[in-house]
N, C-alpha and C positions, 0 to 999 in steps of 0.2 A: 302709550294711549294715542288715539288717532283724534285729531280735533279736525273741527271746520270754523273756519275764519277765527281762529285763536280762541275758540269755545271746545269744551270735551264734547265728544260725539256725543248723540244721544245713548244714554245708558239706560238698563234695566235695572229699577233702584228696588233693594230690600230694607226693610226695617225692622233692627231686633230690639223691642222696647218702643213701641208706641204711644208711649204716654205723652204728656203737655208738649213736650220740647220734638219727641220722634214723629208724632203724627203732622205737626206745623211744617218741620222740616222736609217731610215725605211729599206734603200737599205743596209746599213751594217747588220742590224740584219738577213736582208732576205740572206744575203750571208753567215750569219754564221748558218744558216740551220732552222731560224725560218721562219713562211709564214705572210706576210703582208694581212690582209684580209679585212681592211677597213681604209676609208681616209674620213675628210670631205675635201670640196673643192669648193667654190665660185667663187673667180677670175679666169682668165683664165690663169694665171701663174700657180696658184695651181693645176687646172686641168691637164695641161702640164706637172708638177712634177709628177703627180701622174702616168701619162699615160707614161713616159720614164723611172720613177725611182722604181716606184711601181707598175708594170702592174697588179700583182695578186691584188689590191684592189678594192673592191667596193666603189663607193663615196655615203655616207651616212649623217646624221644629226649626232652630236656629239652624245648625249644618245644614238643612235644606234650603233654607233663606239665602245663604250664601252660596249654595249650588246655583241657583236660580237668578242670581244679581250679578251684573257688573259691578256695582256701588253698592256700599251695605253700611248703613246708619248705626252705630252701635250706640244709641241714647238710653243708657240704662244709667240708674243711680251712680255717682263717683266710685263708692266703697265696691259696687259689684262690677266694675270695667273690668280690673285685673284677673277676677275668675274667669269672665266672660272668656275673654281673649286667650287665656291659656285653655280654658276647655276647648275652644273653637280649633286650636292647633293640635290638641290632644286627639280631637274625634277624627284626624285626619280629613278634614274637609279641605277641597281642595281651593286653597286661597291665592294660587298662584295668579298675579295679575287683577285682582280683587280691590278694587278702592276700598280701603275702609275707613271710615269715616266717625268720630267720637266728636261729641259737645260739650265735653267736660272743659270748666275753663281753668280747674287747678292742673291739668295735666296737658302736656305737649304730645307729641308724636311716640316719644319713647316707651310709652306704657304699652304699645302696641306692637313690643318686641318681638315678641312670640309670633304673632302672626307675621310679621315684616321677615322675620329669618325663613317661613314657610312661603315665601312668596308675595305677599299681600303688599299693595303700596299705602301707607298710614297717614295721613291727614287728622288734624286737628282743627275744629272750626265751630268756635264757641259764638253764639250770638249773644250780644250786650244787650240782653233785654232782660226783662220778666214774663213769664208765662203764665197766662191766668187759667188754660184751658177754654176758653171760649172763642169765638168765631172771628174776634179781631185781631187775635193773635198772628195771622198768617200775614194781615195788612201792617203791621207794625214791623214785621221784616224790613219792609221797604224803607224804614226810617231808623235804622239802627246800625249798628258797626258789628263786625266780626271778628274774633282775635285767632289769627291764622296763622298756625304753626304746622311746618311740614321738611321734608327735606328738599334741598336748593332745589334739584331736579324737578319736584313736584309742586312748587309753589306756583306754577303760572296755571296748572289743574285746579289747586285750591282757591286762587284767588278768583278763577272764572266761574268755579263754580256757585261763591257768593255773590258776584255779580248777577249771575244768571237768578238768585234767588231776591233780586231787586236791593241788595245790602250793598256795605261798603267793607272792603277787606282791609283790614289792619294788621300788620305784619308783628308779629310777637316772637322773639326767638327762644329757643327750647328753655335756654337756664334763666329766661326771666319769665315763664308762664305761672309760677305760683304767685310770685311778686304782683302779677298784672290781675289774677284772681283776686286776690286780697284787697286790692284795691277798689273794685268793683263791688266786692262782697261787703267791703266796709263802709261804700257810699252808700248803695241801695238797701242793704239790710238794717244798718243802722240808722239809716233817714227814717225808715218806716217805724224802727221803737221810738226813736226821738218824738216823732210827730205824734203817736199813740200816746206818749209818755205828757207830751204837752197838752192834748187833749182831755187826757184822763184829770190832769191837775186844773184846768180851765173847767172841768165839770164840777170838780171839787169847789171850786172857787165860785160857783152858782152861775156860768156862763150857760144857757140851755141848749146853745148849738155851737159847740166848739169848732167845729169845721169848717162852718161858716166865719169864723172870724180867723181861723187860722190860713184860709185859703189864700188871700189876697197877700199878706205878709210874706207867709212860706214862699208863693209864686216867685215873688219879689226877689227876696233872700236868695234862691236858687238860680234865677236868672243873673243877680247881681255875682253871685260866686262862680258859675259856670264863665261870665266874659270878664270878671275883674281878677278873680283868686282873693287872696287874703283882703285885698283893697276895696273889696266889695263888703268888708264888714263893717257893723254898727255894732250900736246897744253899750251897756255897763262896763264891759271888759276894756272895751277900746277907748273908753272916755277915764279908764281908770278909777271908777267909782267904787271903792272900796265897801263903804257903806253900803250901799246897795246890795252887793254881790253877799256881803254878811248877811242881811236881812234876809235875802234869796235862800240862804244855807239853812238860817235859823228855821223858816217855816217849812222848808224842806223837812228837816228833822223832825217837826212836829207833824205833818201830815203826810209826808211821803217820803218815810227814812232811805226805801229801798233807792229812792233816786237820786239819793245826797254825794254817793261817791261818784258817780257819773257825771254831776253836775260839776263839781269840784274838779275832776280829771279834763273835763273837757275844758272848761275855764282856764285851768292852768294852761293846756296846748294852744287854746286861743291866747293866751298873753304870750306865749311862747313867740308864736306866731307873729305877732303883731309888734314885738319887740323887734324881731329879726329884721322886720320890714321897715322899723323905723317908724311907726305909727302910735307908740306908747310910748310918753313921756317918761324919764327913767324913775323919776321920784314916785311917780303914780304908781307906776309897775312894782314898784317895792311895796307899797302899801298895799296894792292888791295882793300879790305872791304872798305876804304875811299874812293876809287873812285865809288865802287858801291852804298855807300850811298850817293855821290853827284850824 
């Protein structure tokens, strides 16, 4: 692949799966000077995404998108990716020298093996960002990192593409890709669940606007966690307040029994981390863990 001043040459880009992620990545590559020339689109939502975000793209079938492009974004759901790759290889589409990019966090470049055997250049570029389908998604790329996984000889191209989109490339080895994704999914997805659960419990306690009460505290807690790790912890588990924790569990059993198991497990994990960090007195820890066991 020829490059210009360390950057990939201007590329014709195709998008197979122009949903929330694919349309935004295509738009970002277009802003970087590449040209989005083709995209698949079956649903009305996909057609709208192509029209609004990828206006230079022709709507084609998947093999035709490959034929028209130098770089192809395979931005379909994780479970659909293996069949898509195998299907492209089986159709006899000319994959030689084509840069194939998927955006799945859970997979490295190995999942592109059928296409790689046929001559494609495989890259895994996962934006560590949530996508809402709104216009601000493309702007958020400039403030996020990408998990980058590729064969060593393609690493410069992979990282250059990410930089061109305004983001930061972070190298993830192939064998650590699923662990990397578990960390992100556990943090982002479970955070939403925890916040929604807290808001629901506050509403049950009579708080009229739970979000307004939670926002300052949770923003501070997130900032503390990102800066200080477990040393940003506060609250009854850190203090070893076994009686308070027991009261929480009793009230949850009465008012939100579905939340008891997660509260207990997270309290136990919090206690374990605090103990390992030397932040929780052993005697207090013993009383707290006894409550959590019961």
